[in-house]
N, C-alpha and C positions, 0 to 999 in steps of 0.2 A: 450498586455493582453493575458493571457492564460486561457482557460476554461477547467475544469476537471469534468468528470462525472464517478462516480464509479458504479459498479454493482457486484453481485455475493455473497453478504452476505446471512446469514440465520441461521437456527438452525441445529446443528449437534451434534452427540453424541461424548463423549470422545474417542479419537483414530481415529476419522474420518478425512475427508479432505474437503477442500473448495478451490476454486480458485476465487480470486478477480480480477476484471478488472478495468482499469482506462483509459478512452479515452480522449485524449487531442485534443484541437482545438484552433484556433487563431494563435498567434505568435509562431508557433512550432519551427522555426529556432533559436529562442532566448533561448530555454530551455537548461540549463547547466546540470541539473540532475533532476531525479524524484524519488519519494519514497513513502513509506507508514508509517503512524503514527497511533497510537491507543490511545484511551482515555476510561478508565473504569470509572464507576460512582464514583465520589468523588476523582478522581485522576487526575494528570496532563497528558497532551498529551505527549506521548513518541515515540521516533523513533523505527520503526520496521525494515525497510530495505530501502536502497537507491541504485540507479544505475545511473552512470554518462553517458554522451554522448559517452564515450569511453568504456562503459560496465564494469567499475570498480564498484564492489558491496561492500556493507557494511551491516552488520546485528547486531541487538541487541543480546547480549549473550543468552538471554532467548529463542531465536528462531533459533539459529544456528543449522544446521543439520535437522531442521524440515520444515523451510520455504525457498522458493526460489523466488527471484525476477528476472523478465526477461522483455524484451520489444520486440515489433514488430514495427520496424520503418515504415514499409509500411502502417501499420494501425494506427500509432501514439498512440499506446496502451501499457500500462505497466501492467504486471500481478504479482500477488502474490499467488503462490501455497503454501497452508498451509496443511501440513500433520501431523498426530499424534497430533491432537488438544487436548488441555487440558482446563479444566474449567477456568483456569487463563488467557486464551487467549480471554475470553469474553470481548468485548469492541466495541466501534464504531471505525471503521477503516477509516482513511482519506487519500486520495491521495494528494500528494504535488508535486509541481514543483518549481524549483528555476531557474530564468533566469540569463542571463549574467550580469545583474545589481544587482544580488543577491536579487531580489524581490521574495517573496513567494506567491504562489497561492494555493488555497485549493479547494477540492471538497466538496460536501455536506455531505459526510460520509455514510457508510453502516454498519449496525449492524451485528455483528458476535456473536452468542450465542452458547456456548459449554456446553451442559447439557444432562444428561440422563433422 
């Protein structure tokens, strides 16, 4: 089992920045990859960015060049640095981990609102 706790969401103006954090605990050694997904009201949950245990990253086209995913192995934490935020980035952001058995674990979500 893996437990995930997100933090760092909030309200920001267009063009601003936020950094989300996701702290993992439990069966850390079984984690194959971690990532961030987001879900806007009335829409499906979509991938934002992922990072594997060998630091291979993947981004949604809509966030390339603006968002950066990274991880701190010593702290068992994954970060999502979000720059040049746009109103369409408004959503609940969920941290995800996938273990070696390809089971998914989810955090509780953190709200990001981009508005003037």
